[in-house]
TILUM-227027 format. One record per residue (C-alpha): residue in one letter; x, y, z. Coordinates in Angstrom, 2 decimals. Layout:
BEGIN
<vexvex r="a" c1="X" c2="Y" c3="Z"/>
...
# end
This chain:
BEGIN
<vexvex r="m" c1="24.01" c2="41.32" c3="270.33"/>
<vexvex r="t" c1="27.14" c2="41.93" c3="268.35"/>
<vexvex r="t" c1="27.03" c2="44.43" c3="265.64"/>
<vexvex r="p" c1="28.05" c2="43.06" c3="262.34"/>
<vexvex r="f" c1="31.34" c2="44.32" c3="260.60"/>
<vexvex r="v" c1="30.12" c2="46.44" c3="257.73"/>
<vexvex r="l" c1="32.05" c2="46.02" c3="254.41"/>
<vexvex r="g" c1="31.42" c2="48.72" c3="251.77"/>
<vexvex r="l" c1="31.67" c2="47.25" c3="248.33"/>
<vexvex r="t" c1="32.16" c2="49.50" c3="245.32"/>
<vexvex r="g" c1="33.61" c2="49.75" c3="241.80"/>
<vexvex r="s" c1="33.25" c2="51.54" c3="238.50"/>
<vexvex r="i" c1="30.78" c2="50.40" c3="235.84"/>
<vexvex r="g" c1="31.89" c2="47.12" c3="234.18"/>
<vexvex r="m" c1="34.27" c2="46.17" c3="236.94"/>
<vexvex r="g" c1="32.27" c2="43.04" c3="238.21"/>
<vexvex r="k" c1="30.73" c2="44.39" c3="241.35"/>
<vexvex r="s" c1="27.45" c2="42.65" c3="241.00"/>
<vexvex r="t" c1="29.29" c2="39.42" c3="240.40"/>
<vexvex r="t" c1="31.42" c2="39.89" c3="243.37"/>
<vexvex r="a" c1="28.41" c2="40.70" c3="245.54"/>
<vexvex r="a" c1="26.86" c2="37.51" c3="244.43"/>
<vexvex r="f" c1="30.00" c2="35.55" c3="245.67"/>
<vexvex r="f" c1="29.62" c2="37.19" c3="249.08"/>
<vexvex r="a" c1="25.88" c2="36.16" c3="249.21"/>
<vexvex r="e" c1="26.88" c2="32.64" c3="248.20"/>
<vexvex r="a" c1="29.30" c2="32.43" c3="251.16"/>
<vexvex r="g" c1="26.43" c2="33.31" c3="253.41"/>
<vexvex r="i" c1="27.12" c2="36.92" c3="253.96"/>
<vexvex r="p" c1="23.95" c2="39.15" c3="253.95"/>
<vexvex r="v" c1="24.30" c2="41.71" c3="251.01"/>
<vexvex r="w" c1="22.40" c2="45.05" c3="250.78"/>
<vexvex r="d" c1="22.37" c2="46.37" c3="247.18"/>
<vexvex r="a" c1="21.65" c2="50.09" c3="246.87"/>
<vexvex r="d" c1="20.45" c2="49.74" c3="243.20"/>
<vexvex r="a" c1="18.08" c2="47.14" c3="244.05"/>
<vexvex r="a" c1="16.76" c2="49.13" c3="246.99"/>
<vexvex r="v" c1="15.96" c2="52.02" c3="244.58"/>
<vexvex r="h" c1="14.21" c2="49.51" c3="242.22"/>
<vexvex r="r" c1="11.93" c2="48.52" c3="245.02"/>
<vexvex r="l" c1="11.16" c2="52.07" c3="245.91"/>
<vexvex r="y" c1="10.39" c2="52.84" c3="242.36"/>
<vexvex r="a" c1="8.04" c2="49.98" c3="241.79"/>
<vexvex r="a" c1="4.30" c2="50.38" c3="241.67"/>
<vexvex r="g" c1="2.95" c2="51.19" c3="245.07"/>
<vexvex r="g" c1="6.51" c2="51.81" c3="246.41"/>
<vexvex r="q" c1="7.16" c2="54.84" c3="248.55"/>
<vexvex r="g" c1="9.65" c2="56.03" c3="245.91"/>
<vexvex r="a" c1="7.21" c2="56.02" c3="243.19"/>
<vexvex r="e" c1="4.83" c2="58.13" c3="245.35"/>
<vexvex r="a" c1="7.53" c2="60.56" c3="246.04"/>
<vexvex r="i" c1="8.42" c2="60.98" c3="242.36"/>
<vexvex r="r" c1="4.78" c2="61.33" c3="241.52"/>
<vexvex r="s" c1="4.50" c2="64.36" c3="243.64"/>
<vexvex r="l" c1="7.62" c2="65.87" c3="241.94"/>
<vexvex r="h" c1="6.93" c2="64.90" c3="238.24"/>
<vexvex r="p" c1="3.95" c2="62.84" c3="237.62"/>
<vexvex r="a" c1="4.98" c2="62.31" c3="233.89"/>
<vexvex r="a" c1="7.78" c2="60.06" c3="235.22"/>
<vexvex r="l" c1="5.40" c2="57.32" c3="236.16"/>
<vexvex r="v" c1="4.10" c2="54.66" c3="233.89"/>
<vexvex r="d" c1="1.34" c2="52.20" c3="235.41"/>
<vexvex r="g" c1="2.19" c2="53.43" c3="238.93"/>
<vexvex r="a" c1="5.97" c2="52.72" c3="238.65"/>
<vexvex r="v" c1="8.79" c2="54.94" c3="237.98"/>
<vexvex r="d" c1="9.85" c2="54.73" c3="234.31"/>
<vexvex r="r" c1="13.62" c2="55.36" c3="234.40"/>
<vexvex r="d" c1="13.81" c2="56.72" c3="230.88"/>
<vexvex r="r" c1="11.22" c2="59.32" c3="231.62"/>
<vexvex r="l" c1="13.19" c2="60.20" c3="234.86"/>
<vexvex r="k" c1="16.33" c2="60.71" c3="232.82"/>
<vexvex r="e" c1="14.55" c2="62.86" c3="230.33"/>
<vexvex r="w" c1="13.29" c2="65.17" c3="233.25"/>
<vexvex r="i" c1="16.77" c2="65.38" c3="234.83"/>
<vexvex r="a" c1="18.22" c2="66.45" c3="231.34"/>
<vexvex r="e" c1="15.53" c2="69.03" c3="230.84"/>
<vexvex r="e" c1="15.41" c2="70.45" c3="234.43"/>
<vexvex r="p" c1="18.61" c2="71.48" c3="236.19"/>
<vexvex r="h" c1="17.22" c2="71.11" c3="239.70"/>
<vexvex r="a" c1="15.47" c2="67.72" c3="239.18"/>
<vexvex r="l" c1="18.35" c2="65.57" c3="240.37"/>
<vexvex r="v" c1="18.57" c2="67.41" c3="243.62"/>
<vexvex r="q" c1="14.91" c2="67.29" c3="244.19"/>
<vexvex r="i" c1="14.91" c2="63.38" c3="243.35"/>
<vexvex r="e" c1="17.69" c2="62.78" c3="245.74"/>
<vexvex r="a" c1="16.02" c2="64.96" c3="248.54"/>
<vexvex r="v" c1="13.20" c2="62.46" c3="248.44"/>
<vexvex r="i" c1="14.69" c2="59.25" c3="247.53"/>
<vexvex r="h" c1="17.88" c2="59.22" c3="249.71"/>
<vexvex r="p" c1="16.17" c2="59.19" c3="253.08"/>
<vexvex r="l" c1="13.83" c2="56.27" c3="251.83"/>
<vexvex r="v" c1="17.05" c2="54.28" c3="250.81"/>
<vexvex r="a" c1="18.50" c2="55.04" c3="254.15"/>
<vexvex r="v" c1="15.47" c2="53.33" c3="255.96"/>
<vexvex r="d" c1="15.68" c2="50.34" c3="253.66"/>
<vexvex r="r" c1="19.34" c2="49.94" c3="254.55"/>
<vexvex r="a" c1="18.51" c2="50.48" c3="258.25"/>
<vexvex r="r" c1="16.07" c2="47.57" c3="258.12"/>
<vexvex r="f" c1="18.56" c2="45.42" c3="256.47"/>
<vexvex r="m" c1="20.97" c2="46.12" c3="259.14"/>
<vexvex r="e" c1="18.48" c2="45.41" c3="261.96"/>
<vexvex r="q" c1="17.46" c2="42.23" c3="260.38"/>
<vexvex r="a" c1="21.24" c2="41.09" c3="259.77"/>
<vexvex r="e" c1="21.89" c2="41.88" c3="263.47"/>
<vexvex r="a" c1="18.87" c2="40.03" c3="264.59"/>
<vexvex r="e" c1="19.85" c2="36.90" c3="262.71"/>
<vexvex r="g" c1="23.38" c2="37.18" c3="264.27"/>
<vexvex r="a" c1="25.27" c2="37.96" c3="261.21"/>
<vexvex r="d" c1="29.04" c2="38.62" c3="262.09"/>
<vexvex r="m" c1="29.52" c2="40.50" c3="258.67"/>
<vexvex r="v" c1="27.33" c2="42.37" c3="256.14"/>
<vexvex r="v" c1="28.31" c2="43.76" c3="252.67"/>
<vexvex r="l" c1="26.83" c2="46.97" c3="251.62"/>
<vexvex r="d" c1="26.83" c2="47.18" c3="247.70"/>
<vexvex r="i" c1="26.90" c2="50.97" c3="246.73"/>
<vexvex r="p" c1="28.09" c2="51.96" c3="243.33"/>
<vexvex r="l" c1="28.89" c2="55.69" c3="244.25"/>
<vexvex r="l" c1="30.16" c2="54.79" c3="247.68"/>
<vexvex r="f" c1="33.06" c2="57.29" c3="247.61"/>
<vexvex r="e" c1="31.49" c2="59.89" c3="245.36"/>
<vexvex r="t" c1="28.53" c2="60.12" c3="247.96"/>
<vexvex r="g" c1="30.97" c2="60.19" c3="251.03"/>
<vexvex r="q" c1="29.25" c2="57.05" c3="252.43"/>
<vexvex r="d" c1="32.64" c2="55.35" c3="253.02"/>
<vexvex r="i" c1="32.77" c2="57.07" c3="256.32"/>
<vexvex r="w" c1="30.10" c2="54.72" c3="257.70"/>
<vexvex r="m" c1="31.93" c2="51.56" c3="256.70"/>
<vexvex r="d" c1="34.23" c2="49.54" c3="258.73"/>
<vexvex r="a" c1="36.25" c2="48.85" c3="255.66"/>
<vexvex r="v" c1="35.76" c2="49.33" c3="251.91"/>
<vexvex r="a" c1="36.39" c2="46.66" c3="249.00"/>
<vexvex r="v" c1="36.88" c2="48.11" c3="245.50"/>
<vexvex r="v" c1="36.53" c2="45.64" c3="242.44"/>
<vexvex r="t" c1="38.73" c2="46.27" c3="239.54"/>
<vexvex r="v" c1="39.78" c2="45.02" c3="236.26"/>
<vexvex r="d" c1="41.98" c2="46.63" c3="233.55"/>
<vexvex r="p" c1="40.31" c2="49.46" c3="231.31"/>
<vexvex r="a" c1="40.28" c2="47.41" c3="228.17"/>
<vexvex r="t" c1="38.31" c2="44.54" c3="229.72"/>
<vexvex r="q" c1="36.00" c2="47.02" c3="231.50"/>
<vexvex r="r" c1="35.04" c2="48.68" c3="228.26"/>
<vexvex r="h" c1="34.54" c2="45.35" c3="226.44"/>
<vexvex r="r" c1="32.31" c2="44.07" c3="229.23"/>
<vexvex r="v" c1="30.00" c2="47.01" c3="229.24"/>
<vexvex r="l" c1="29.74" c2="47.54" c3="225.41"/>
<vexvex r="a" c1="29.07" c2="43.62" c3="225.07"/>
<vexvex r="r" c1="25.91" c2="44.13" c3="227.09"/>
<vexvex r="g" c1="24.59" c2="46.11" c3="224.15"/>
<vexvex r="t" c1="22.74" c2="48.41" c3="226.44"/>
<vexvex r="m" c1="24.77" c2="51.63" c3="225.71"/>
<vexvex r="t" c1="27.01" c2="53.36" c3="223.19"/>
<vexvex r="p" c1="30.63" c2="54.12" c3="223.61"/>
<vexvex r="a" c1="29.70" c2="57.78" c3="224.17"/>
<vexvex r="q" c1="27.24" c2="56.83" c3="226.94"/>
<vexvex r="f" c1="29.97" c2="54.62" c3="228.53"/>
<vexvex r="d" c1="32.39" c2="57.57" c3="228.48"/>
<vexvex r="a" c1="29.80" c2="59.92" c3="230.06"/>
<vexvex r="i" c1="29.21" c2="57.54" c3="232.90"/>
<vexvex r="l" c1="32.98" c2="57.12" c3="233.54"/>
<vexvex r="e" c1="33.35" c2="60.85" c3="233.76"/>
<vexvex r="k" c1="30.83" c2="60.97" c3="236.72"/>
<vexvex r="q" c1="32.67" c2="58.24" c3="238.45"/>
<vexvex r="m" c1="35.70" c2="58.64" c3="240.67"/>
<vexvex r="p" c1="38.67" c2="57.09" c3="238.56"/>
<vexvex r="d" c1="39.43" c2="53.45" c3="239.31"/>
<vexvex r="a" c1="42.96" c2="54.28" c3="240.49"/>
<vexvex r="q" c1="41.80" c2="56.78" c3="243.01"/>
<vexvex r="k" c1="39.19" c2="54.22" c3="244.27"/>
<vexvex r="r" c1="41.80" c2="51.55" c3="244.55"/>
<vexvex r="g" c1="43.99" c2="54.13" c3="246.48"/>
<vexvex r="r" c1="41.32" c2="54.80" c3="249.14"/>
<vexvex r="a" c1="40.24" c2="51.02" c3="249.47"/>
<vexvex r="d" c1="41.19" c2="48.78" c3="252.34"/>
<vexvex r="y" c1="40.88" c2="45.90" c3="250.01"/>
<vexvex r="v" c1="41.18" c2="45.40" c3="246.19"/>
<vexvex r="i" c1="39.27" c2="42.63" c3="244.57"/>
<vexvex r="e" c1="40.58" c2="41.87" c3="240.95"/>
<vexvex r="t" c1="37.82" c2="40.38" c3="238.65"/>
<vexvex r="n" c1="39.72" c2="39.21" c3="235.72"/>
<vexvex r="t" c1="38.20" c2="35.76" c3="235.86"/>
<vexvex r="l" c1="35.24" c2="34.32" c3="237.96"/>
<vexvex r="e" c1="37.72" c2="32.13" c3="239.83"/>
<vexvex r="e" c1="39.94" c2="34.83" c3="240.82"/>
<vexvex r="a" c1="37.08" c2="36.94" c3="242.03"/>
<vexvex r="r" c1="35.57" c2="34.20" c3="244.07"/>
<vexvex r="d" c1="38.87" c2="33.03" c3="245.72"/>
<vexvex r="a" c1="39.31" c2="36.73" c3="246.64"/>
<vexvex r="v" c1="36.14" c2="37.10" c3="248.16"/>
<vexvex r="l" c1="36.53" c2="33.83" c3="250.27"/>
<vexvex r="s" c1="40.01" c2="34.94" c3="251.25"/>
<vexvex r="l" c1="38.73" c2="38.31" c3="252.29"/>
<vexvex r="i" c1="35.89" c2="36.87" c3="254.29"/>
<vexvex r="e" c1="38.48" c2="34.73" c3="256.19"/>
<vexvex r="q" c1="40.75" c2="37.67" c3="256.74"/>
<vexvex r="i" c1="38.13" c2="40.03" c3="258.21"/>
<vexvex r="r" c1="36.74" c2="37.23" c3="260.45"/>
<vexvex r="k" c1="40.28" c2="36.56" c3="261.82"/>
<vexvex r="s" c1="40.89" c2="40.17" c3="262.37"/>
<vexvex r="q" c1="37.47" c2="40.40" c3="264.31"/>
<vexvex r="h" c1="38.50" c2="37.65" c3="266.50"/>
<vexvex r="a" c1="42.04" c2="38.69" c3="267.09"/>
# end
């Protein structure tokens, strides 16, 4: 059984990473989404919800982790984030391992691991290659603020926690520009073809 080529997909907020991941999935490439894995774990009955309950019961509502309450706890308690990561990261790793096993069993020649903080958490060392999605700063800001889910100050605060886009692009094996949907889709299809050719070379 051949081990699939592992492509890490990352990019700062508003760069079009989710859309790009969807294009990989449309092309038949299995995609694992780190954020979606956490959402599954935080759902009522999820292992993550039970782990958080043991740390801070007030963060749960109807058996599921309430992200706003979790953020409040993190803001109030300096050690909260470290405690959360200590219990959630191993569960996320198990979820990813299950995904990899299934993809391998199904004969996938390539998989995409969609991880927002790929470089920041050092997970790039486990990838065969890394693709970074990018767009100019003005478009990035417009996209995020147009969602209406955060203020400019909140957006700037998130940017400060993320590795600068130029640094990510400098460390990437591949860069996918997402100025338009067509450009992003074409770049994804081209990249899949490129990786497959290099695998069979």
